[in-house]
N, C-alpha and C positions, 0 to 999 in steps of 0.2 A: 559421523556417518553420512555417506553420500546417498542421496535419494535418487534412483535411477528411474526415468520416465520409460514406462513399458512400451508405449506407442506415441509418438509425437502426433497430435491431432491438428496442430496450428503452429505456425512460426511467424513471429512479428520481426520485421526488420527495420531498423532505423539507423541513420547515418548522422554523425555529429561533425561539425566543422567549427573549429575555434574553441573547442573545449566549453568551459563555463562562460565564455563571452563570445558566443557565435550563433550558430543555427543548428537546429535538429529537425530532421524530417523523416518520415516513413517512406518506404519504397513505393507504396500506393498512393502517396499524396494526400492522404487523409489527415495527417498531422504535419504541420510546418510551423515551428516556433522559433522566435528569437530567444537565445538563452542568454541570461546575464546573472551575474552573482547578485545576492541581496545586499542591501546596504551593510547588514551586520558582518558580511564577508568582504567588505571593501569595494563593493560594485555599486552601480547606480540604482539597482532595483528596478530597471525599466523593462526588464523581460521576465520570462518564465525561468525558473531555476530548477535544476535536476530534482531537488528535494520536493518541489511542488509537483512535479510530474510522478515521482515515486508514490507520494501521498495519495494523488488522484487514482493511480493505478491500484494501490493497496485498498483503499476505501471501496473502490468499485467492485474489485475482485472478492473482497470479504463479503460485501453486501450480496453479491450473487451467490456465494457459498451459503450464506445465511437464508436466502430464498429457497434454494435448493433443498437444504435440510428441513426447512419449514413445510415445504411441499410434500416431501416424503412422510413427515410426521403429522401432516394436515393441521398445521398451526397457522394462525392468521398473523401476518406480520405487515399488514397494511399501515402506512405511515412511518415504517422504520426508517432509520438513518445509520449510516456508519461515517464517523469523522476520524480522519487519520492525521496525526501529527508526526512529522518526521523531523528529527533534529540532528545537526551535524556538529561536530566538535573534534578537537585534537584528541588523540590517543598515544599510548606508548611514550609519554613524555613530550609530546609534540612532534614525534617523528612521522606521524601520519594522522589520518582522519577517520572517524567512524561515524556510524549512524545509530540512532535509537528511534523506536516507533512506539506511539501510543495509539490505540484505537479505543474510541468511545461509541458504543452501540446503544442506540435508543429503540426500544420495542414497546411503544405505548399500549399496545393492544394485549400484552401478555403480563401475567403475574411474575413477580421477580424471580422466583425459583425456576419457573418454566423458561423465562428469558435466559437466565444464566445457563441453564442445560443446553438450550438451543445455540448460544454463542459458543459454548465449549465444543459442541459438535461442529459448528462452522469453522472453528479454528483448526480442527483436524482435517477438514475438507479443502480449505482455502490454499491454492498453490503458493500464494506470497507467504502465508503463515508457515507452510512447509519448507519453503526456501529459506526463510530467515530463523526458524526456530533453532535456539541454541547458539546463534551466530552474533545476535545483537541483544541489546536491552530491549525488552518488549513488555508492554503493559496492555491489558485488556480489561476494559471497564464496561460494565452494563449500567447505563444511566437511568 
C-alpha cells in the first residue's frame, strides 16, 4: 500500500557525490559530511555512513512523534530518549542489500503500560515509521 502525502509541508534536498565513499551535503549547507563505508563493509570507517545518517534521522523523528503524542495526552516525557539501530546486510541470496531497524525507547517518567501505549501511538504518527512499515524488519522496544 502506498501512503500518499496530502500536502507537502517541507522538502529536504541532499546531493551525494561518490556514493558510499564520498561526500553528502544539503542544498542549504547545514549538513556537509564525508561519507565512508564502515570497516565491516570494507571501508576505513573514517567518515559517516548512510546507515548512521538514517539512524539519526529515524531516532530524531520518532522522538518528535513521541513528544507530540505526549503533549496531546498531557504526559510527561522529560528525560526520554530514542535509540535507533540500523543494520545492513545481503538479501535475496546476496543479489542485493537490505536494511533492518530496531528502536529502543526510554521513558523514565512513565509506568510501563503508559509508556508502551504512548510508543505505539508515536509509531502511528512518525513519518519514518509510516515509510518503513511492512517494508523492512522492524523492532520497537520500550526499555
